[in-house]
Every structure is written in structure tokens, then in C-alpha cells.
Gaussian input, Z-matrix of N, CA and C with variables (Angstrom, degrees):
# hf/3-21g

backbone

0 1
 N
 C     1     B1
 C     2     B2     1     A1
 N     3     B3     2     A2     1     D1
 C     4     B4     3     A3     2     D2
 C     5     B5     4     A4     3     D3
 N     6     B6     5     A5     4     D4
 C     7     B7     6     A6     5     D5
 C     8     B8     7     A7     6     D6
 N     9     B9     8     A8     7     D7
 C    10    B10     9     A9     8     D8
 C    11    B11    10    A10     9     D9
 N    12    B12    11    A11    10    D10
 C    13    B13    12    A12    11    D11
 C    14    B14    13    A13    12    D12
 N    15    B15    14    A14    13    D13
 C    16    B16    15    A15    14    D14
 C    17    B17    16    A16    15    D15
 N    18    B18    17    A17    16    D16
 C    19    B19    18    A18    17    D17
 C    20    B20    19    A19    18    D18
 N    21    B21    20    A20    19    D19
 C    22    B22    21    A21    20    D20
 C    23    B23    22    A22    21    D21
 N    24    B24    23    A23    22    D22
 C    25    B25    24    A24    23    D23
 C    26    B26    25    A25    24    D24
 N    27    B27    26    A26    25    D25
 C    28    B28    27    A27    26    D26
 C    29    B29    28    A28    27    D27
 N    30    B30    29    A29    28    D28
 C    31    B31    30    A30    29    D29
 C    32    B32    31    A31    30    D30
 N    33    B33    32    A32    31    D31
 C    34    B34    33    A33    32    D32
 C    35    B35    34    A34    33    D33
 N    36    B36    35    A35    34    D34
 C    37    B37    36    A36    35    D35
 C    38    B38    37    A37    36    D36
 N    39    B39    38    A38    37    D37
 C    40    B40    39    A39    38    D38
 C    41    B41    40    A40    39    D39
 N    42    B42    41    A41    40    D40
 C    43    B43    42    A42    41    D41
 C    44    B44    43    A43    42    D42
 N    45    B45    44    A44    43    D43
 C    46    B46    45    A45    44    D44
 C    47    B47    46    A46    45    D45
 N    48    B48    47    A47    46    D46
 C    49    B49    48    A48    47    D47
 C    50    B50    49    A49    48    D48
 N    51    B51    50    A50    49    D49
 C    52    B52    51    A51    50    D50
 C    53    B53    52    A52    51    D51
 N    54    B54    53    A53    52    D52
 C    55    B55    54    A54    53    D53
 C    56    B56    55    A55    54    D54
 N    57    B57    56    A56    55    D55
 C    58    B58    57    A57    56    D56
 C    59    B59    58    A58    57    D57
 N    60    B60    59    A59    58    D58
 C    61    B61    60    A60    59    D59
 C    62    B62    61    A61    60    D60
 N    63    B63    62    A62    61    D61
 C    64    B64    63    A63    62    D62
 C    65    B65    64    A64    63    D63
 N    66    B66    65    A65    64    D64
 C    67    B67    66    A66    65    D65
 C    68    B68    67    A67    66    D66
 N    69    B69    68    A68    67    D67
 C    70    B70    69    A69    68    D68
 C    71    B71    70    A70    69    D69
 N    72    B72    71    A71    70    D70
 C    73    B73    72    A72    71    D71
 C    74    B74    73    A73    72    D72
 N    75    B75    74    A74    73    D73
 C    76    B76    75    A75    74    D74
 C    77    B77    76    A76    75    D75
 N    78    B78    77    A77    76    D76
 C    79    B79    78    A78    77    D77
 C    80    B80    79    A79    78    D78
 N    81    B81    80    A80    79    D79
 C    82    B82    81    A81    80    D80
 C    83    B83    82    A82    81    D81
 N    84    B84    83    A83    82    D82
 C    85    B85    84    A84    83    D83
 C    86    B86    85    A85    84    D84
 N    87    B87    86    A86    85    D85
 C    88    B88    87    A87    86    D86
 C    89    B89    88    A88    87    D87
 N    90    B90    89    A89    88    D88
 C    91    B91    90    A90    89    D89
 C    92    B92    91    A91    90    D90
 N    93    B93    92    A92    91    D91
 C    94    B94    93    A93    92    D92
 C    95    B95    94    A94    93    D93
 N    96    B96    95    A95    94    D94
 C    97    B97    96    A96    95    D95
 C    98    B98    97    A97    96    D96
 N    99    B99    98    A98    97    D97
 C   100   B100    99    A99    98    D98
 C   101   B101   100   A100    99    D99
 N   102   B102   101   A101   100   D100
 C   103   B103   102   A102   101   D101
 C   104   B104   103   A103   102   D102
 N   105   B105   104   A104   103   D103
 C   106   B106   105   A105   104   D104
 C   107   B107   106   A106   105   D105
 N   108   B108   107   A107   106   D106
 C   109   B109   108   A108   107   D107
 C   110   B110   109   A109   108   D108
 N   111   B111   110   A110   109   D109
 C   112   B112   111   A111   110   D110
 C   113   B113   112   A112   111   D111
 N   114   B114   113   A113   112   D112
 C   115   B115   114   A114   113   D113
 C   116   B116   115   A115   114   D114
 N   117   B117   116   A116   115   D115
 C   118   B118   117   A117   116   D116
 C   119   B119   118   A118   117   D117
 N   120   B120   119   A119   118   D118
 C   121   B121   120   A120   119   D119
 C   122   B122   121   A121   120   D120
 N   123   B123   122   A122   121   D121
 C   124   B124   123   A123   122   D122
 C   125   B125   124   A124   123   D123
 N   126   B126   125   A125   124   D124
 C   127   B127   126   A126   125   D125
 C   128   B128   127   A127   126   D126
 N   129   B129   128   A128   127   D127
 C   130   B130   129   A129   128   D128
 C   131   B131   130   A130   129   D129
 N   132   B132   131   A131   130   D130
 C   133   B133   132   A132   131   D131
 C   134   B134   133   A133   132   D132
 N   135   B135   134   A134   133   D133
 C   136   B136   135   A135   134   D134
 C   137   B137   136   A136   135   D135
 N   138   B138   137   A137   136   D136
 C   139   B139   138   A138   137   D137
 C   140   B140   139   A139   138   D138
 N   141   B141   140   A140   139   D139
 C   142   B142   141   A141   140   D140
 C   143   B143   142   A142   141   D141
 N   144   B144   143   A143   142   D142
 C   145   B145   144   A144   143   D143
 C   146   B146   145   A145   144   D144
 N   147   B147   146   A146   145   D145
 C   148   B148   147   A147   146   D146
 C   149   B149   148   A148   147   D147
 N   150   B150   149   A149   148   D148
 C   151   B151   150   A150   149   D149
 C   152   B152   151   A151   150   D150
 N   153   B153   152   A152   151   D151
 C   154   B154   153   A153   152   D152
 C   155   B155   154   A154   153   D153
 N   156   B156   155   A155   154   D154
 C   157   B157   156   A156   155   D155
 C   158   B158   157   A157   156   D156
 N   159   B159   158   A158   157   D157
 C   160   B160   159   A159   158   D158
 C   161   B161   160   A160   159   D159
 N   162   B162   161   A161   160   D160
 C   163   B163   162   A162   161   D161
 C   164   B164   163   A163   162   D162
 N   165   B165   164   A164   163   D163
 C   166   B166   165   A165   164   D164
 C   167   B167   166   A166   165   D165
 N   168   B168   167   A167   166   D166
 C   169   B169   168   A168   167   D167
 C   170   B170   169   A169   168   D168
 N   171   B171   170   A170   169   D169
 C   172   B172   171   A171   170   D170
 C   173   B173   172   A172   171   D171
 N   174   B174   173   A173   172   D172
 C   175   B175   174   A174   173   D173
 C   176   B176   175   A175   174   D174
 N   177   B177   176   A176   175   D175
 C   178   B178   177   A177   176   D176
 C   179   B179   178   A178   177   D177
 N   180   B180   179   A179   178   D178
 C   181   B181   180   A180   179   D179
 C   182   B182   181   A181   180   D180
 N   183   B183   182   A182   181   D181
 C   184   B184   183   A183   182   D182
 C   185   B185   184   A184   183   D183
 N   186   B186   185   A185   184   D184
 C   187   B187   186   A186   185   D185
 C   188   B188   187   A187   186   D186
 N   189   B189   188   A188   187   D187
 C   190   B190   189   A189   188   D188
 C   191   B191   190   A190   189   D189
 N   192   B192   191   A191   190   D190
 C   193   B193   192   A192   191   D191
 C   194   B194   193   A193   192   D192
 N   195   B195   194   A194   193   D193
 C   196   B196   195   A195   194   D194
 C   197   B197   196   A196   195   D195
 N   198   B198   197   A197   196   D196
 C   199   B199   198   A198   197   D197
 C   200   B200   199   A199   198   D198
 N   201   B201   200   A200   199   D199
 C   202   B202   201   A201   200   D200
 C   203   B203   202   A202   201   D201
 N   204   B204   203   A203   202   D202
 C   205   B205   204   A204   203   D203
 C   206   B206   205   A205   204   D204
 N   207   B207   206   A206   205   D205
 C   208   B208   207   A207   206   D206
 C   209   B209   208   A208   207   D207
 N   210   B210   209   A209   208   D208
 C   211   B211   210   A210   209   D209
 C   212   B212   211   A211   210   D210
 N   213   B213   212   A212   211   D211
 C   214   B214   213   A213   212   D212
 C   215   B215   214   A214   213   D213
 N   216   B216   215   A215   214   D214
 C   217   B217   216   A216   215   D215
 C   218   B218   217   A217   216   D216
 N   219   B219   218   A218   217   D217
 C   220   B220   219   A219   218   D218
 C   221   B221   220   A220   219   D219
 N   222   B222   221   A221   220   D220
 C   223   B223   222   A222   221   D221
 C   224   B224   223   A223   222   D222
 N   225   B225   224   A224   223   D223
 C   226   B226   225   A225   224   D224
 C   227   B227   226   A226   225   D225
 N   228   B228   227   A227   226   D226
 C   229   B229   228   A228   227   D227
 C   230   B230   229   A229   228   D228
 N   231   B231   230   A230   229   D229
 C   232   B232   231   A231   230   D230
 C   233   B233   232   A232   231   D231
 N   234   B234   233   A233   232   D232
 C   235   B235   234   A234   233   D233
 C   236   B236   235   A235   234   D234
 N   237   B237   236   A236   235   D235
 C   238   B238   237   A237   236   D236
 C   239   B239   238   A238   237   D237
 N   240   B240   239   A239   238   D238
 C   241   B241   240   A240   239   D239
 C   242   B242   241   A241   240   D240
 N   243   B243   242   A242   241   D241
 C   244   B244   243   A243   242   D242
 C   245   B245   244   A244   243   D243
 N   246   B246   245   A245   244   D244
 C   247   B247   246   A246   245   D245
 C   248   B248   247   A247   246   D246
 N   249   B249   248   A248   247   D247
 C   250   B250   249   A249   248   D248
 C   251   B251   250   A250   249   D249
 N   252   B252   251   A251   250   D250
 C   253   B253   252   A252   251   D251
 C   254   B254   253   A253   252   D252
 N   255   B255   254   A254   253   D253
 C   256   B256   255   A255   254   D254
 C   257   B257   256   A256   255   D255
 N   258   B258   257   A257   256   D256
 C   259   B259   258   A258   257   D257
 C   260   B260   259   A259   258   D258
 N   261   B261   260   A260   259   D259
 C   262   B262   261   A261   260   D260
 C   263   B263   262   A262   261   D261
 N   264   B264   263   A263   262   D262
 C   265   B265   264   A264   263   D263
 C   266   B266   265   A265   264   D264
 N   267   B267   266   A266   265   D265
 C   268   B268   267   A267   266   D266
 C   269   B269   268   A268   267   D267

   B1=1.4472
   B2=1.5282
   B3=1.3311
   B4=1.4538
   B5=1.5163
   B6=1.2987
   B7=1.4622
   B8=1.5277
   B9=1.3316
   B10=1.4657
   B11=1.5282
   B12=1.3361
   B13=1.4642
   B14=1.5290
   B15=1.3243
   B16=1.4632
   B17=1.5315
   B18=1.3405
   B19=1.4614
   B20=1.5265
   B21=1.3381
   B22=1.4642
   B23=1.5230
   B24=1.3360
   B25=1.4594
   B26=1.5301
   B27=1.3206
   B28=1.4628
   B29=1.5147
   B30=1.2816
   B31=1.4624
   B32=1.5192
   B33=1.3396
   B34=1.4561
   B35=1.5237
   B36=1.3256
   B37=1.4496
   B38=1.5115
   B39=1.2863
   B40=1.4559
   B41=1.5316
   B42=1.3150
   B43=1.4663
   B44=1.5231
   B45=1.3296
   B46=1.4642
   B47=1.5254
   B48=1.3291
   B49=1.4616
   B50=1.5217
   B51=1.3238
   B52=1.4593
   B53=1.5257
   B54=1.3127
   B55=1.4630
   B56=1.5153
   B57=1.3294
   B58=1.4583
   B59=1.5256
   B60=1.3288
   B61=1.4637
   B62=1.5291
   B63=1.3248
   B64=1.4618
   B65=1.5307
   B66=1.3130
   B67=1.4623
   B68=1.5230
   B69=1.3336
   B70=1.4593
   B71=1.5295
   B72=1.3313
   B73=1.4595
   B74=1.5237
   B75=1.3266
   B76=1.4611
   B77=1.5277
   B78=1.3197
   B79=1.4579
   B80=1.5265
   B81=1.3267
   B82=1.4604
   B83=1.5278
   B84=1.3212
   B85=1.4657
   B86=1.5298
   B87=1.3174
   B88=1.4669
   B89=1.5209
   B90=1.3235
   B91=1.4662
   B92=1.5173
   B93=1.3267
   B94=1.4591
   B95=1.5263
   B96=1.3325
   B97=1.4541
   B98=1.5231
   B99=1.2962
   B100=1.4685
   B101=1.5239
   B102=1.3280
   B103=1.4614
   B104=1.5308
   B105=1.3252
   B106=1.4578
   B107=1.5277
   B108=1.3163
   B109=1.4650
   B110=1.5194
   B111=1.2676
   B112=1.4561
   B113=1.5301
   B114=1.3067
   B115=1.4635
   B116=1.5284
   B117=1.3074
   B118=1.4627
   B119=1.5256
   B120=1.3248
   B121=1.4592
   B122=1.5174
   B123=1.3116
   B124=1.4538
   B125=1.5201
   B126=1.3221
   B127=1.4642
   B128=1.5193
   B129=1.3213
   B130=1.4612
   B131=1.5196
   B132=1.3248
   B133=1.4553
   B134=1.5242
   B135=1.3097
   B136=1.4560
   B137=1.5224
   B138=1.3347
   B139=1.4587
   B140=1.5238
   B141=1.3101
   B142=1.4630
   B143=1.5130
   B144=1.3220
   B145=1.4649
   B146=1.5277
   B147=1.3357
   B148=1.4675
   B149=1.5342
   B150=1.3396
   B151=1.4624
   B152=1.5245
   B153=1.3273
   B154=1.4638
   B155=1.5252
   B156=1.3257
   B157=1.4639
   B158=1.5232
   B159=1.3345
   B160=1.4633
   B161=1.5218
   B162=1.3310
   B163=1.4648
   B164=1.5225
   B165=1.3337
   B166=1.4615
   B167=1.5220
   B168=1.3190
   B169=1.4603
   B170=1.5295
   B171=1.3267
   B172=1.4737
   B173=1.5283
   B174=1.3257
   B175=1.4578
   B176=1.5247
   B177=1.3241
   B178=1.4685
   B179=1.5330
   B180=1.3074
   B181=1.4596
   B182=1.5172
   B183=1.3153
   B184=1.4598
   B185=1.5174
   B186=1.3182
   B187=1.4578
   B188=1.5147
   B189=1.2938
   B190=1.4531
   B191=1.5263
   B192=1.3273
   B193=1.4611
   B194=1.5264
   B195=1.3311
   B196=1.4678
   B197=1.5332
   B198=1.3316
   B199=1.4627
   B200=1.5279
   B201=1.3284
   B202=1.4606
   B203=1.5270
   B204=1.3098
   B205=1.4652
   B206=1.5163
   B207=1.3268
   B208=1.4607
   B209=1.5243
   B210=1.3429
   B211=1.4706
   B212=1.5285
   B213=1.3206
   B214=1.4657
   B215=1.5297
   B216=1.3241
   B217=1.4615
   B218=1.5239
   B219=1.3411
   B220=1.4663
   B221=1.5242
   B222=1.3221
   B223=1.4615
   B224=1.5238
   B225=1.3208
   B226=1.4704
   B227=1.5236
   B228=1.3282
   B229=1.4662
   B230=1.5208
   B231=1.3192
   B232=1.4641
   B233=1.5260
   B234=1.3207
   B235=1.4628
   B236=1.5238
   B237=1.3075
   B238=1.4629
   B239=1.5223
   B240=1.3190
   B241=1.4712
   B242=1.5233
   B243=1.3229
   B244=1.4669
   B245=1.5239
   B246=1.3127
   B247=1.4584
   B248=1.5219
   B249=1.3132
   B250=1.4592
   B251=1.5134
   B252=1.3446
   B253=1.4647
   B254=1.5274
   B255=1.3282
   B256=1.4646
   B257=1.5150
   B258=1.3194
   B259=1.4557
   B260=1.5252
   B261=1.3133
   B262=1.4633
   B263=1.5190
   B264=1.3187
   B265=1.4629
   B266=1.5223
   B267=1.3251
   B268=1.4690
   B269=1.4697
   A1=107.98
   A2=116.13
   A3=120.80
   A4=111.91
   A5=114.98
   A6=120.87
   A7=110.65
   A8=116.98
   A9=120.49
   A10=110.63
   A11=116.29
   A12=119.20
   A13=110.64
   A14=116.12
   A15=120.01
   A16=110.81
   A17=116.49
   A18=119.75
   A19=111.43
   A20=116.79
   A21=119.86
   A22=111.12
   A23=116.86
   A24=119.69
   A25=112.86
   A26=117.84
   A27=121.84
   A28=108.82
   A29=117.16
   A30=122.08
   A31=110.90
   A32=115.37
   A33=120.22
   A34=111.23
   A35=116.95
   A36=119.48
   A37=112.90
   A38=116.99
   A39=119.67
   A40=109.66
   A41=116.85
   A42=121.96
   A43=112.83
   A44=118.14
   A45=118.67
   A46=110.67
   A47=118.07
   A48=120.87
   A49=110.37
   A50=116.84
   A51=120.81
   A52=110.95
   A53=116.88
   A54=120.36
   A55=111.79
   A56=116.15
   A57=120.49
   A58=110.54
   A59=116.95
   A60=120.66
   A61=110.80
   A62=117.41
   A63=121.48
   A64=111.06
   A65=116.64
   A66=121.01
   A67=111.29
   A68=116.66
   A69=121.09
   A70=110.19
   A71=117.18
   A72=121.11
   A73=112.21
   A74=117.11
   A75=121.25
   A76=110.55
   A77=116.99
   A78=121.51
   A79=110.60
   A80=117.22
   A81=121.02
   A82=110.92
   A83=116.75
   A84=120.46
   A85=111.33
   A86=117.47
   A87=120.31
   A88=111.86
   A89=117.75
   A90=120.31
   A91=111.90
   A92=117.06
   A93=120.82
   A94=113.28
   A95=117.90
   A96=121.15
   A97=109.60
   A98=116.59
   A99=123.99
   A100=111.94
   A101=115.72
   A102=120.37
   A103=111.13
   A104=117.50
   A105=121.39
   A106=113.24
   A107=118.03
   A108=121.10
   A109=110.63
   A110=122.17
   A111=128.51
   A112=110.99
   A113=115.24
   A114=120.53
   A115=112.09
   A116=117.71
   A117=121.74
   A118=109.49
   A119=114.62
   A120=119.68
   A121=110.62
   A122=116.11
   A123=121.29
   A124=107.81
   A125=117.50
   A126=122.05
   A127=112.83
   A128=117.82
   A129=120.59
   A130=112.15
   A131=116.98
   A132=120.16
   A133=111.28
   A134=116.72
   A135=120.19
   A136=112.12
   A137=117.67
   A138=119.89
   A139=113.87
   A140=118.37
   A141=120.02
   A142=113.84
   A143=118.98
   A144=120.42
   A145=111.05
   A146=120.49
   A147=118.36
   A148=112.96
   A149=118.11
   A150=120.28
   A151=110.53
   A152=116.98
   A153=120.95
   A154=110.71
   A155=117.18
   A156=120.63
   A157=109.82
   A158=118.14
   A159=120.76
   A160=111.13
   A161=117.59
   A162=120.59
   A163=110.53
   A164=116.75
   A165=120.45
   A166=112.11
   A167=117.47
   A168=121.39
   A169=112.40
   A170=117.03
   A171=123.37
   A172=111.75
   A173=116.21
   A174=120.90
   A175=108.89
   A176=117.25
   A177=118.85
   A178=111.19
   A179=115.59
   A180=121.93
   A181=107.67
   A182=116.37
   A183=121.04
   A184=108.85
   A185=114.55
   A186=119.77
   A187=107.74
   A188=116.69
   A189=122.42
   A190=112.80
   A191=117.94
   A192=122.16
   A193=111.94
   A194=117.48
   A195=120.82
   A196=110.73
   A197=117.49
   A198=120.12
   A199=116.66
   A200=120.37
   A201=120.32
   A202=112.89
   A203=118.25
   A204=120.65
   A205=112.06
   A206=116.77
   A207=120.27
   A208=111.26
   A209=117.37
   A210=120.07
   A211=110.18
   A212=117.27
   A213=120.56
   A214=111.27
   A215=116.92
   A216=120.41
   A217=109.71
   A218=116.94
   A219=120.90
   A220=110.89
   A221=116.94
   A222=120.39
   A223=110.89
   A224=117.66
   A225=119.56
   A226=111.16
   A227=117.87
   A228=120.74
   A229=109.63
   A230=116.30
   A231=120.82
   A232=111.12
   A233=117.12
   A234=120.73
   A235=112.73
   A236=117.86
   A237=119.67
   A238=112.77
   A239=117.16
   A240=122.63
   A241=112.19
   A242=116.53
   A243=120.68
   A244=109.96
   A245=116.53
   A246=120.61
   A247=112.83
   A248=118.91
   A249=121.68
   A250=113.81
   A251=119.29
   A252=120.19
   A253=113.69
   A254=117.81
   A255=119.68
   A256=110.53
   A257=117.01
   A258=119.62
   A259=112.02
   A260=117.89
   A261=119.39
   A262=111.88
   A263=117.88
   A264=122.04
   A265=111.62
   A266=118.81
   A267=122.54
   A268=113.25
   D1=130.34
   D2=179.81
   D3=-76.58
   D4=171.62
   D5=-177.91
   D6=-64.42
   D7=-42.33
   D8=-178.48
   D9=-63.16
   D10=-44.92
   D11=179.15
   D12=-64.09
   D13=-38.21
   D14=178.97
   D15=-63.61
   D16=-42.62
   D17=179.56
   D18=-67.04
   D19=-36.58
   D20=178.61
   D21=-67.97
   D22=-30.71
   D23=-178.25
   D24=-84.21
   D25=-5.38
   D26=-178.97
   D27=-68.93
   D28=120.70
   D29=-172.62
   D30=-109.75
   D31=138.59
   D32=175.57
   D33=-83.00
   D34=-3.69
   D35=-179.83
   D36=-76.88
   D37=-16.41
   D38=-175.77
   D39=-93.30
   D40=142.11
   D41=-172.19
   D42=-68.30
   D43=-28.09
   D44=178.85
   D45=-69.44
   D46=-29.51
   D47=176.17
   D48=-65.89
   D49=-43.81
   D50=177.97
   D51=-66.74
   D52=-38.65
   D53=178.42
   D54=-64.27
   D55=-41.31
   D56=178.23
   D57=-65.44
   D58=-42.77
   D59=178.46
   D60=-64.20
   D61=-40.43
   D62=178.07
   D63=-64.88
   D64=-43.23
   D65=178.06
   D66=-63.02
   D67=-42.02
   D68=178.64
   D69=-63.79
   D70=-44.23
   D71=179.36
   D72=-63.93
   D73=-40.47
   D74=177.13
   D75=-64.08
   D76=-42.04
   D77=177.92
   D78=-61.52
   D79=-44.75
   D80=179.02
   D81=-62.42
   D82=-44.16
   D83=179.98
   D84=-62.30
   D85=-42.01
   D86=179.88
   D87=-70.31
   D88=-32.28
   D89=176.98
   D90=-69.37
   D91=-38.34
   D92=-175.62
   D93=-87.63
   D94=-17.69
   D95=-179.21
   D96=-66.26
   D97=122.01
   D98=178.56
   D99=57.39
   D100=41.68
   D101=-179.13
   D102=-68.81
   D103=-17.67
   D104=-179.15
   D105=-77.86
   D106=-4.16
   D107=179.98
   D108=-102.94
   D109=143.63
   D110=-1.82
   D111=-78.06
   D112=154.25
   D113=-177.73
   D114=-84.75
   D115=-7.63
   D116=-179.49
   D117=-113.83
   D118=169.85
   D119=177.85
   D120=-66.36
   D121=144.46
   D122=172.78
   D123=-110.03
   D124=177.41
   D125=-172.26
   D126=-51.66
   D127=-51.96
   D128=-175.91
   D129=-60.71
   D130=-42.94
   D131=-178.55
   D132=-66.83
   D133=-38.23
   D134=-177.13
   D135=-69.93
   D136=-29.53
   D137=-175.67
   D138=-105.01
   D139=-36.47
   D140=-172.28
   D141=-90.36
   D142=-27.03
   D143=178.06
   D144=-63.16
   D145=-43.86
   D146=176.00
   D147=-60.16
   D148=-36.93
   D149=175.23
   D150=-62.80
   D151=-42.51
   D152=179.78
   D153=-63.71
   D154=-39.82
   D155=177.27
   D156=-64.81
   D157=-37.77
   D158=175.45
   D159=-60.59
   D160=-39.58
   D161=175.33
   D162=-60.08
   D163=-45.92
   D164=-177.44
   D165=-66.33
   D166=-30.92
   D167=-179.33
   D168=-92.93
   D169=2.89
   D170=179.69
   D171=57.12
   D172=38.94
   D173=177.66
   D174=-94.28
   D175=132.49
   D176=178.81
   D177=-71.50
   D178=142.38
   D179=176.57
   D180=-158.13
   D181=163.73
   D182=177.80
   D183=-106.82
   D184=129.08
   D185=177.15
   D186=-135.94
   D187=129.91
   D188=-176.32
   D189=-74.95
   D190=-27.29
   D191=-172.44
   D192=-91.95
   D193=157.87
   D194=176.44
   D195=-60.03
   D196=148.17
   D197=-169.71
   D198=-86.98
   D199=-3.07
   D200=-172.36
   D201=-56.95
   D202=-46.13
   D203=-179.70
   D204=-61.20
   D205=-41.99
   D206=179.83
   D207=-71.67
   D208=-31.06
   D209=173.05
   D210=-62.36
   D211=-42.28
   D212=179.91
   D213=-67.13
   D214=-39.30
   D215=176.60
   D216=-64.84
   D217=-43.08
   D218=178.51
   D219=-61.71
   D220=-40.69
   D221=177.91
   D222=-63.20
   D223=-42.50
   D224=179.85
   D225=-67.06
   D226=-36.31
   D227=176.19
   D228=-64.35
   D229=-44.84
   D230=-179.27
   D231=-63.23
   D232=-44.72
   D233=-177.23
   D234=-71.35
   D235=-31.17
   D236=-178.10
   D237=-89.87
   D238=-7.30
   D239=175.64
   D240=54.75
   D241=50.95
   D242=177.84
   D243=-109.79
   D244=38.35
   D245=-177.01
   D246=-55.52
   D247=-46.58
   D248=-175.70
   D249=-56.49
   D250=-59.28
   D251=-177.91
   D252=-61.97
   D253=-34.67
   D254=-178.76
   D255=-71.17
   D256=-42.57
   D257=-177.35
   D258=-70.45
   D259=-28.05
   D260=178.81
   D261=-83.94
   D262=-8.30
   D263=-178.24
   D264=-74.18
   D265=-19.84
   D266=-175.82
   D267=-67.95

């Protein structure tokens, strides 16, 4: 059965479908509740954002840790176009 057929056969009449939807909604509500906190920088932002900006500016630097997390931060900075506030944060 293909994905499309599987999605078409998904029924709201069954209790596990409602349970999954309820669990998903609860997860979304808990993720978004008070998303504006903390209002200040935390450890990761204070240390890893400058490394990510160095990646975007092609500046050489030494970092002991694997780069995947900083690559993802650099990608989010690039996609959200917040160069000004991030670069002035240093």
C-alpha cells in the first residue's frame, strides 16, 4: 500500500487516531507555551552563534567539537537573514 492510499484510509473513527492527534496537540501546546523565555542569551547562544557566524564569513578558527550543530545554526542564521543583530552581539 502506498503512502497516499495509507493516508486516505486513515480514519478518525478509531480511538488511536484521536489519541495520536491529542498527543500531537498537547506536544505543540507545550512547545509553544512561554516560547519567549528566557529573554537573555543562554550558554549555547553565547558560544556557538559566533562560531556559526565565522562559518558564514569563511573565517578560520579552531573548534574542538564536531561542526554539525554549528552548521545547523549557521544555516538558520542564513535563512532567517538576521545578520545585523547577530554580528553586533559579539
